[in-house]
N, C-alpha and C positions, 0 to 999 in steps of 0.2 A: 805721435808721441804718447807714451803711456801716461794715463792720468795718475797724479799723485794721490795717496790716501788722504782722506779728509783730516785725520789727526795731524798729519805732517803739515798740511796747508795751514791749519789753525795754529799750530805751534810756531811756524815761521812768521805768521802774521803777528802774533802776540809779541814775539821777540823783536821783530823789525819795526813794527808800527808803534809799539808801546815801550818796549825795553824794560828797564828795571822796574819792579813792582813791589817795593818794600811795604811792610805792614802799614796800613792807614795812609798810604800815599795816594796821590792822584793816579799814578800808574795802576795800583792795585784796584782802586775804585773803578777805573775804566775797564779793566780786564773782567771784573765781576759783573759789570753792567753788560758787557758783550756776551758773557756766558748766559746771563738771564734772558737776553734777547734771543740767543740761539735756542735755548730751551723752549721758549714760547713759540717760536717759529715751528718747532718740531712737535708741537701739541702737548707738551708736558704741563702739568700744573706746577706753578713756580711760586715759591715764597722764600723769604729771607729770614735769617736769624741774626740779630745784632750782636756785636762783640765790642766790649769795652777793653781798650788796650792801654794799660797803665803807662802814662807818660807820653803817649802818642795820639790818643784820640779814639776814633771809631773805625771798626772794620765790620765785616759781615760774612756769613755763609750764604751761598745761593743754592737752593735746593730745587731740582726738577723731579717731579714724582709721577709715577704711573701705577695704576692698580694691576694686580696679578690675579691668577685664577684661584689661588689658595690664600689662606690667612697666614702668610709668612712674609718676611721683609728682608731684603738684601740692600745694603748700602755700599756704594762705590764712591770714594772721594778722591780728589786731586787738589792740592793746594795751589791757589792762583797767585800767591805772593812769591817774591824772590828775595834774595839778598840785596845789598845796596851797591855791590861792586860791579855787577854784570847784568846782562839782559835775561838771564835765567831761561835759556832755551830748553835744555834737558831737564833742569831743576827749576820750575816744573811746568813750563809751557807744554812739554811733552804729555804730561798727565792730563792737563786740561784739554789738550787736543783729543785724547782718547775719550774723555767724557763727552765732548760735543759730537764726536763721530758716532759713538754708541747711541746718544740721544736721538740722532737722526734715523736710527733703525730700530728703536726700542719697540714701537708699536708693531712692526713687522716681526720682531723676535717673538712677541706674545709671551712675555715672561711668566713663569709659573708663580713666582712670589711678587708681591709689590716691590717696586724699586725706587730708591732715592739715589739720584746722581747729585753729588754735592761738591761744588767748588768752594773749598774752605779758604777763609782768610786767616791771617796771623799765625801761620804755621812756623815760620822761621824764628825760632826762640831767641837767637842771639841778637836779632834786630831790636827787640824791646827789652831784653835782659832778663827774662823769666825762665821758668823750667817747664812750662806747659805749652802744648800746641793749642792755642786758644780756640781756633775754629773747631777742632775736634772736641775740645772740652765742652763747649756750649752745645754741640751736637749730642753728646752723651746725655747732657742734662734734659734736652728735648725728648730723647727716647724715653728717659725715665718719667718725665712729666706726663707723657702720653701713654705710659704703662705698656710700652712696646717691647719690653725685654723678652717676654716669652715668644714673641713672634720673630725676633731678630735671629736670622741664621748666622750672619757675620757681617762685618764691614771689611771692605778691601780698599786699601790706600794704593793708588797708582802714583808712584813718586820716582822721577828721574829715570825714564825708560826710553830715552830718545837716541841712544848712541850705540847700544850693543843688541845683537840678535839673540843672545842668551840672557837669562834673567834669574835672579834669586828671588825666592819667596821667604819672607822672614816673619817670625812670630816668637813671642817669649814663652814657649811651652816646651815640654820635654820631647814631644814627638808630634808629627802631623795628626790632626784630629779628623775623624770621620765627619763628613758633611761640611768641612771647612777647608783646611789645607789639602786634604786628600782629594776633595772634589776638584779643586783648581788644578792640582797636579795631573789628575786624570784627564781633564778637559784639555790641558796643554799638550799632553801626549797625543791625544786624538787629533789635535790641530797641528801637530808636528812642530811645536814650539818648545824649545828647551827651557824648562823652568826647574830649578833645584831648590829644595827647601834647606834653609839654614836657621838654626836657633838664634834669636836676637842676642846680642851683647847687652847685658843688663836689661833695662826696660824697653829698649827700642828707640828709634829716632825718626818717627814719622807719625802721621795722624793715628795710626792704629794703637800707639802707646796709650792714649787716653781711654780708648775702649777697653783694653785689657786691664788697666788700673781700675776701671769701673765694673770689672767682672763681666764684660761683654766681649764676645769673640771678635778679635781684630787681627789683621795680617796686612803685609805690604808686599807688592811686587815692585822690584827695583833693578837697577843696573847690575850686570854680572859682577860678582864678588863684592857688591855693596859699596863700591868706591868709584867715584867719578873725579878724575884728576882736575877737572875744570869746575867742580861744584862750587857755587857761590862766588865765582870769580869772573873777571872780564872775558876770559876765553870761552865761556859758555854761551856761544852765540849760534845763530841759526845754521851756519855752515857745517856744524858738526852733526846735525840731525840726520838720521838714517830712516828713510821712508819704510824700509822693510822691518826695521825694529818696531816702529809704531804700528805697522800693520799686524805684526805678530801679537802684540798686546791687545789690540782691538779684538782680534779673533778669540783670544783667551777670555777677555771680559764678556763678550757676547755669549760665549759658550757657557760660562757659569751662570749667566742670567736666564739662560734657557732651562736650567736645571731647577728642580724643586728643592 
């Protein structure tokens, strides 16, 4: 029997063993703890960024970091929380699965830039009723506090990638940028993964939004046409996950982390 990709196994586990993971819930806390444990097992430096969620309590981001050969930084995020109505398989256990899969190979990849893999909390804005993706927002604050803006190449949000073998790349700019969207599109072509860039509607609707509003380069890779009919609903369960979809995104993320 063919072995399933690690990202698929992780996404299935999060969906079946934990289920719904709304902001500041026991499910979100358990998912983030499991991500931190996985990062440590893979030899990454691990730290957390606390998040205050109005009306709900506390959440956090979990960051796994590894140094690179050059003084540059790339950030890849995936939100660990889900909506309240379903187990959040594609949205976004799929993205967390990709993070953990990449973490296991990060040292072998030998990235050119330093890498932060970040499982963000409190991304689903409708759960707490605000307008910001709070996990990404506190991450931008950390980048600024550490004066890392000049080193940051871009952040890439991996969000809802578990059900289609073609993907959209979104960002709120007029055209793909050299060293950001163009880099990812080139890597995807070389990996024989179909990724098409589309300009965001308005400010965007994933963690990359907060980076762009902070004048830091951000983009998101997501489901084809940017629409998942089961998003944030009960039908988003593990049975819809496609191992080949997740394998394609793994290869794209690994590819961009090899580049300077």
